[in-house]
C-alpha positions, 0 to 999 in steps of 0.5 A: 455213205459219205465219200470219206467212208467210201475211200476208207473201205476201198482198196487201191485195187478197187475191191471192197476192203470191208469184205476182206478178213484182213480189214480190222474194222470189217464184220468178217474179221469181227465175226470170225474172231468171235467164232474162233473165241467161242470154239476155243480148242474145238480143233483138238476135238475135230482132229480126233473125231472127224478124220 
């Protein structure tokens, strides 16, 4: 990984931004949005069947 890539992924606090859901270019954000899209209105089903 190049230095400029490392700086882009490094937060001021020293943590790896790529592991944060708030990082728009990270895998966590990408996969969580895809899962949300695939689940659709599953929350309505879960509310009525699992509580």
